Residue frames as qw, qx, qy, qz and C-alpha x, y, z in Angstrom:
[[0.003, 0.880, 0.475, 0.000, 0.04, 0.01, -0.01],
 [0.411, 0.330, -0.035, 0.849, 1.11, 3.54, -0.63],
 [0.239, -0.626, -0.466, 0.577, 0.74, 6.39, 1.77],
 [0.177, 0.591, 0.346, 0.707, -0.80, 9.66, 0.81],
 [0.032, -0.388, -0.375, 0.841, -1.30, 13.07, 2.76],
 [0.008, 0.621, 0.626, 0.471, -4.83, 14.31, 1.76],
 [0.081, -0.282, -0.304, 0.906, -5.64, 17.86, 2.51],
 [0.025, 0.567, 0.701, 0.432, -9.16, 19.24, 2.01],
 [0.059, 0.140, 0.231, -0.961, -11.14, 22.44, 2.38],
 [0.210, 0.584, 0.776, -0.112, -14.88, 22.50, 2.69],
 [0.039, 0.105, 0.286, 0.951, -16.66, 24.88, 0.31],
 [0.398, -0.195, -0.143, -0.885, -19.91, 26.55, 1.09],
 [0.855, -0.220, -0.134, -0.450, -22.58, 23.92, 1.50],
 [0.787, 0.095, -0.574, 0.205, -19.82, 21.43, 2.44],
 [0.182, 0.225, -0.559, 0.777, -18.95, 23.42, 5.48],
 [0.597, -0.220, 0.085, -0.767, -22.68, 23.51, 6.37],
 [0.877, -0.002, -0.444, -0.187, -22.71, 19.86, 6.02],
 [0.519, 0.175, -0.647, 0.531, -19.71, 19.50, 8.42],
 [0.241, -0.241, 0.417, -0.843, -21.57, 21.66, 11.01],
 [0.800, -0.152, -0.097, -0.572, -24.71, 19.39, 10.70],
 [0.907, 0.063, -0.415, -0.017, -22.79, 16.07, 10.77],
 [0.562, -0.757, 0.332, -0.008, -19.93, 16.99, 12.98],
 [0.081, 0.666, -0.731, -0.130, -16.34, 15.60, 12.77],
 [0.501, -0.113, 0.849, -0.119, -17.39, 12.07, 13.67],
 [0.708, 0.495, 0.407, -0.297, -19.84, 11.97, 10.88],
 [0.505, 0.793, -0.298, -0.163, -17.50, 13.10, 8.24],
 [0.180, -0.546, 0.819, -0.002, -14.88, 10.66, 9.52],
 [0.652, 0.140, 0.728, -0.160, -17.28, 7.78, 9.16],
 [0.668, 0.695, 0.178, -0.199, -18.19, 8.86, 5.58],
 [0.237, 0.800, -0.535, -0.130, -14.51, 9.36, 4.59],
 [0.353, -0.361, 0.862, -0.032, -13.42, 6.01, 6.07],
 [0.723, 0.325, 0.582, -0.181, -16.20, 4.23, 4.16],
 [0.555, 0.810, -0.081, -0.172, -15.34, 6.03, 0.86],
 [0.046, 0.711, -0.700, -0.052, -11.64, 5.14, 1.27],
 [0.526, -0.117, 0.835, -0.113, -12.42, 1.53, 2.19],
 [0.743, 0.547, 0.270, -0.277, -14.61, 1.29, -0.96],
 [0.574, 0.755, -0.313, -0.048, -11.41, 1.62, -3.05],
 [0.911, 0.022, -0.319, 0.262, -9.41, -0.75, -0.99],
 [0.239, 0.569, -0.365, 0.697, -7.80, 1.96, 1.27],
 [0.593, -0.545, -0.537, 0.251, -7.49, 2.66, 4.93],
 [0.001, 0.888, -0.098, 0.449, -7.42, 5.92, 6.84],
 [0.666, 0.045, -0.516, 0.537, -4.50, 5.93, 9.15],
 [0.233, -0.476, -0.434, 0.729, -5.18, 9.28, 10.79],
 [0.049, 0.708, 0.447, 0.545, -7.45, 12.24, 10.31],
 [0.308, -0.415, -0.349, 0.782, -7.17, 15.75, 11.91],
 [0.177, 0.895, 0.371, 0.171, -9.18, 18.85, 11.51],
 [0.548, -0.093, -0.018, 0.831, -7.01, 22.00, 11.16],
 [0.055, 0.865, 0.160, -0.472, -6.88, 25.76, 10.99],
 [0.205, -0.552, 0.466, 0.661, -5.62, 27.70, 8.02],
 [0.262, 0.346, -0.591, -0.680, -5.59, 26.83, 4.39],
 [0.468, -0.079, -0.845, -0.245, -7.07, 23.38, 4.88],
 [0.602, -0.445, 0.148, -0.647, -9.89, 22.14, 7.11],
 [0.918, -0.251, 0.282, -0.118, -8.85, 18.53, 7.40],
 [0.250, 0.617, -0.740, -0.093, -5.68, 16.54, 6.86],
 [0.949, -0.137, 0.181, -0.218, -5.50, 12.76, 6.52],
 [0.003, 0.473, -0.855, -0.212, -2.83, 10.12, 6.09],
 [0.874, 0.224, 0.169, -0.396, -4.39, 7.35, 4.00],
 [0.360, -0.271, 0.848, 0.280, -3.11, 4.05, 2.68],
 [0.738, 0.467, 0.033, -0.485, -4.25, 3.27, -0.85],
 [0.887, 0.046, 0.418, 0.189, -3.46, 0.25, -2.92],
 [0.572, 0.162, 0.418, 0.687, -2.20, 2.43, -5.78],
 [0.048, -0.181, 0.134, 0.973, -2.31, 5.90, -7.55],
 [0.253, -0.277, -0.651, -0.660, -5.48, 4.99, -9.38],
 [0.431, -0.581, -0.682, 0.107, -7.42, 4.29, -6.15],
 [0.293, -0.435, -0.237, 0.818, -6.11, 7.49, -4.70],
 [0.068, 0.030, -0.317, -0.945, -7.12, 9.60, -7.78],
 [0.290, -0.434, -0.775, -0.356, -10.63, 7.80, -7.87],
 [0.366, -0.603, -0.583, 0.404, -11.27, 9.00, -4.26],
 [0.199, -0.396, -0.022, 0.896, -9.92, 12.46, -4.74],
 [0.107, -0.135, -0.548, -0.819, -11.95, 12.95, -8.05],
 [0.292, -0.549, -0.764, -0.170, -15.11, 11.77, -6.48],
 [0.307, -0.612, -0.462, 0.564, -14.83, 14.10, -3.55],
 [0.078, -0.300, 0.151, 0.939, -14.01, 17.09, -5.76],
 [0.114, -0.285, -0.730, -0.611, -16.82, 16.21, -8.19],
 [0.188, -0.654, -0.702, 0.212, -19.37, 16.84, -5.31],
 [0.099, 0.700, 0.128, 0.696, -18.47, 20.57, -5.58],
 [0.542, -0.801, -0.130, -0.219, -18.42, 20.72, -1.74],
 [0.699, -0.586, 0.281, 0.298, -14.69, 20.13, -1.10],
 [0.515, 0.763, -0.389, 0.032, -11.42, 20.97, -2.69],
 [0.895, -0.370, 0.200, 0.151, -8.53, 18.48, -2.16],
 [0.266, 0.793, -0.549, 0.010, -4.91, 18.13, -2.46],
 [0.982, -0.164, 0.091, 0.021, -3.14, 14.81, -2.50],
 [0.121, 0.787, -0.602, 0.058, 0.65, 14.32, -1.83],
 [0.901, 0.065, -0.423, 0.076, 2.39, 10.93, -2.11],
 [0.465, -0.780, 0.394, -0.140, 4.35, 10.14, 1.10],
 [0.763, 0.371, -0.510, 0.139, 7.68, 8.33, 0.84],
 [0.814, -0.568, -0.057, 0.107, 9.33, 6.47, 3.65],
 [0.266, -0.842, 0.431, 0.186, 12.86, 7.08, 4.79],
 [0.694, -0.104, 0.676, 0.225, 13.86, 3.77, 3.30],
 [0.604, 0.664, 0.421, 0.129, 12.38, 4.79, -0.06],
 [0.109, 0.983, -0.145, -0.031, 14.45, 8.03, 0.00],
 [0.508, -0.570, 0.600, 0.237, 17.63, 6.04, 0.80],
 [0.694, 0.222, 0.645, 0.230, 16.91, 3.84, -2.14],
 [0.439, 0.864, 0.226, 0.097, 16.38, 6.84, -4.40],
 [0.208, -0.899, 0.356, 0.147, 19.58, 8.46, -3.17],
 [0.608, -0.349, 0.670, 0.247, 21.48, 5.38, -4.13],
 [0.701, 0.557, 0.433, 0.106, 20.26, 5.42, -7.73],
 [0.373, -0.275, 0.353, 0.813, 22.62, 6.81, -10.37],
 [0.419, 0.784, 0.440, -0.129, 20.97, 9.47, -12.58],
 [0.464, 0.040, 0.313, 0.828, 22.52, 10.97, -15.63],
 [0.055, 0.894, 0.427, -0.126, 21.24, 14.57, -15.59],
 [0.407, 0.198, 0.132, 0.882, 22.48, 17.76, -17.33],
 [0.025, -0.656, -0.415, 0.630, 21.32, 21.02, -15.67],
 [0.391, 0.851, 0.340, 0.088, 19.65, 23.53, -17.89],
 [0.187, 0.965, -0.182, 0.041, 22.26, 25.70, -19.71],
 [0.397, -0.682, 0.594, 0.156, 25.34, 23.63, -18.79]]
């Protein structure tokens, strides 16, 4: 499973829905939606600032992550941002790879 950071902001009626359902109601709905594509919510937090909610989610693959995100955005009630998360070991592996690269203009 791949880990993703999902950040979301409620828009207009979406914020009103959050007020009606409360955080627990939204968590249950999100956990159900994530599970429907084979994923699992590891953690979920409501936040202040640019985003209203942040989640760490395990999805089987990029396609499942995209399906979830597209469906949420298509509601018109939430905007989302998805960031793949890499483990320390994955970065170690990437750092060991040899890349032939020429910087622009050199």
